[in-house]
Structure formats: C-alpha cells, structure tokens
C-alpha positions, 0 to 999 in steps of 0.5 A, a space after each residue: 870261350 875257347 880261352 876259358 876252356 884251355 885255361 880250365 884244362 891247364 888248371 886241371 892238369 896242374 892240379 892232377 900233377 900236384 895231387 900225384 906228387 903229394 900221393 908219391 910223397 905219401 907212398 912208402 918206399 919198397 921194403 928192402 929184401 932180407 935173407 930168410 932161411 925159409 925162402 926158396 924151394 929148399 927153405 926151412 925154418 931156423 928153430 933157434 930163430 923161431 924160439 927167439 921170435 916167440 919170446 919177442 912176441 910173448 914179451 913185447 907184441 902179445 901186450 896188444 896183438 893176438 895170434 888167434 889161430 895158434 894153440 900152445 900145443 903148436 909150440 912143439 913145432 918150434 922145438 919146445 918139449 912137452 914140459 916147456 909147453 905146459 909151463 908156458 901155457 900155465 903162465 896165463 889164466 883161462 876162463 872156463 866153465 861152467 862149474 857145478 854151480 853154473 859159474 865160470 871160473 879161471 884156471 891155468 892154461 893148458 897146451 890144448 888152449 888157444 894162445 891168450 888174447 890181450 883184449 876181450 874184444 875189439 872194442 876193448 882193444 880200441 879203447 886201450 889204443 886211442 881208437 886204433 885196433 891192433 891187427 891179429 898177427 896170425 896171418 900178417 906176413 901173408 896179409 900185407 904186400 911185401 910179406 916178411 920183408 915189409 913186416 921187418 921194414 915196418 918194425 925197424 922203420 920208426 924215425 923222427 919225423 922229417 922237418 916240416 912233417 906234422 904228425 897227427 896226435 898219437 901218431 908216430 913216423 914210420 918210413 915204410 908205412 903208407 902215409 908214414 903216420 902209424 898209431 903203433 909206437 916203436 915196439 922194439 928197443 935195444 936189449 929189450 929182451 934177454 935171449 936165453 942163447 945169448 944172442 945180442 938183442 938188437 932191434 934188427 935181431 929182434 925184428 928178424 926173429 919176430 918176423 921169422 916166428 910170424 912167418 911160421 905162424 902164417 905158414 906152419 906147413 911150409 917145410 912139409 910142403 917143400 918136402 912133398 914138392 921135392 918128392 913130386 919133382 924127383 918122381 916126375 924126373 924119374 918117370 920122364 926117364 923111364 918113359 923116354 927109355 920105354 919110347 926108345 925101346 919100342 920105336 927102335 924095333 920099327 924101321 924108319 
C-alpha cells in the first residue's frame, strides 16, 4: 500500500512539473523598456509624435478598434488647429436625427462628435473578425500590465512561428502575447503611412508613435497633473523652510 502511495505522489510531482514547464513556455517574455517622453516627474507629450500616432491610428487601427472616450475636439490637445479638426471630423458620416419627418439621417462629423467607431456594435465587430472582439483602445495602455511598453512590444512582436509550434486557424504568432497566438494580424508594415513631417515610417517608428497617442488617450491630463505636482512640491519645500526659520527664531529666545 505504501509503495502505491509513493508511486502516486511521484507521478503527481512529475505531472505538476511538466504542467509548470508548459505554462512557462506559454508565458510571454517581459516587454523591454522603451524611452517615452511622458515618463518621469517632468514628462510631457511630444506633440509631433502625438500627431503621427493619431495618423497611424486613423489610417491603420481605426479599421477595427474604437477610441470611444475621445471626441474630435480633443485633437486640439495634440496641436491641431480649429480648421484642421473640423476637416478631420467632416471626413466621417454621423447618424443624427430624427429630422422633421421623424427619420434619422447622415451628416458630416463635427468637432463635438465622439470619434467614429468602426462597427455598429460588438456583434458586428465579432462577425467581421472571425469571432474575435477588437478591444477599445481608449484606455488600453492602462488596462494591460506593462502599459506602454507592452503595447509597443505587442505591435512589434509578430514573427514566424518557431519550428514545431502549430498555430490555430486564423491565429498569428506574437512573441509578447500570452500563449503567443493572437487573432489580430500584424497591423504595421514598413512605409504603410506617409508622415507629413517626413519621418521614416518604419514599423518601430509607427508603433512608438501609435503608443504615444494611445498613452495620451488614456491619460490626457498627465501634463497638467505633473505641473500641479511640481507646484505642490515647491510649495511644501518653501513652507518647510519658513516653518523651520520660525521654529529657530521662537526657540532662540529660550535658554536651554
């Protein structure tokens, strides 16, 4: 009886060991750290990178992914002028109404409209993507562990599957995605967009710009928060000096 118990325990240990090894193989590597202008106490958004990132989103990502928390008027924070924002918004058709006849109608977008969504609802999104639901990107850099570094690694992590790895139908190999099989095809290709400022549109550059834009979308008040934080720290330092000087003056009159 004891031998059977020992054999069973050994089998369980081996099974757990092999399962742990398989799980480790499926685990994605930690995304490498990237240099972001908005990191750190004094971090700010690079306006040129933001505009390039919005271009990448509009020309590439917007075909599948929405940014439902953004309005066209928010593009003013990226450095776009009023006329440019009106022109960008007018490129899409928005359902409005009802009119005097009680019917809904289509009209050009306005700066006060939310950014257009690629699909009418989640079911339509799944039907167009083999059952996979493209996530909303408004808060994606906050919703994923690793933040901006992870999204950049995901965009640049598409590779041919290693020998012996069998991909499921309609799946693609990504080095940094958990399990390494992702339903999203590689979204970026070299020279896919033409930047107005002449910046070379490499995959790495487009990914970096797109992530900068998405980081701003997730935290558009970051610069204001940094400015307020700096003022608070400066106030506390000055107040500490004033209180210390007052303490020295008061206690200097008392003999010890």
